[in-house]
C-alpha positions in Angstrom: 31.5 -11.8 -2.5 34.9 -12.3 -0.3 32.7 -15.8 1.1 32.6 -14.4 4.9 29.5 -13.8 6.1 27.8 -10.8 7.0 26.4 -9.7 10.1 22.8 -10.6 8.6 23.7 -13.9 7.8 25.0 -14.7 10.7 22.6 -12.9 13.3 19.7 -15.3 10.9 21.8 -18.4 11.3 21.5 -17.0 15.3 17.7 -16.6 15.4 17.0 -20.4 13.7 19.3 -21.9 16.5 16.6 -21.8 19.1 17.9 -23.5 22.5 16.3 -25.5 23.3 16.1 -25.5 27.8 18.7 -27.6 29.1 21.1 -25.9 26.8 19.9 -22.2 28.4 20.5 -24.3 31.5 24.6 -25.1 30.7 25.1 -21.2 29.7 24.1 -20.2 33.6 25.8 -22.7 34.3 29.4 -21.5 32.6 28.4 -18.7 33.0 28.6 -19.5 37.0 31.6 -21.7 37.1 33.4 -18.6 34.7 32.6 -15.7 36.6 34.9 -15.4 39.1 38.5 -16.6 37.3 41.2 -14.9 35.3 40.7 -14.6 32.2 44.5 -16.4 31.8 42.3 -19.9 34.3 39.6 -19.1 31.7 42.6 -19.6 29.3 44.2 -22.4 30.2 41.0 -24.6 31.0 40.2 -24.1 26.6 43.2 -25.0 25.2 42.0 -28.7 28.0 38.1 -28.2 26.5 40.2 -28.4 22.9 42.1 -31.5 23.6 39.3 -33.2 24.9 36.8 -32.1 22.1 40.2 -32.9 19.9 39.7 -36.3 21.4 35.7 -36.9 20.6 35.2 -35.4 17.5 35.7 -36.1 13.8 38.1 -34.2 11.6 35.1 -32.8 10.4 33.6 -32.4 13.0 36.5 -30.5 14.5 36.4 -27.6 11.1 33.2 -27.2 11.4 33.1 -26.0 15.5 36.4 -23.6 14.4 34.4 -22.4 11.6 31.5 -21.5 13.9 33.9 -19.5 15.9 35.6 -18.0 13.2 32.2 -16.8 11.8 30.7 -14.7 14.5 34.0 -12.8 14.7 31.9 -10.4 13.2 29.1 -9.8 16.5 32.7 -8.7 18.4 34.4 -6.1 19.9 38.1 -5.2 19.0 39.3 -6.3 22.7 36.8 -9.5 21.7 37.8 -10.3 18.8 42.2 -9.9 19.9 41.1 -12.1 22.6 39.2 -15.1 20.1 42.5 -14.8 17.6 44.9 -15.2 20.4 43.0 -18.9 21.0 42.3 -19.8 17.4 46.6 -19.5 17.2 46.9 -21.0 20.1 44.4 -24.4 19.8 46.4 -24.2 16.1 49.5 -24.4 17.2 48.9 -27.5 19.5 
């Protein structure tokens, strides 16, 4: 076994998330906030958010967050995968 989760495992985890209404509201707000921004603007904001998370999270929490991002890769199309890899590379070089 390669140690990577397969799509079925990821989908099962997503089903178990069961987000609260306030979480869904946050996602809606984010979609509205970022809907009109360019990729470059969003990329810049991701970098700024990463800096805040590094300050506010311990090393274990930060590593877990990056692992979660990595775990969604099987769900992405090729273009999305390239963008996520670019973001993760940039965050790793900070």
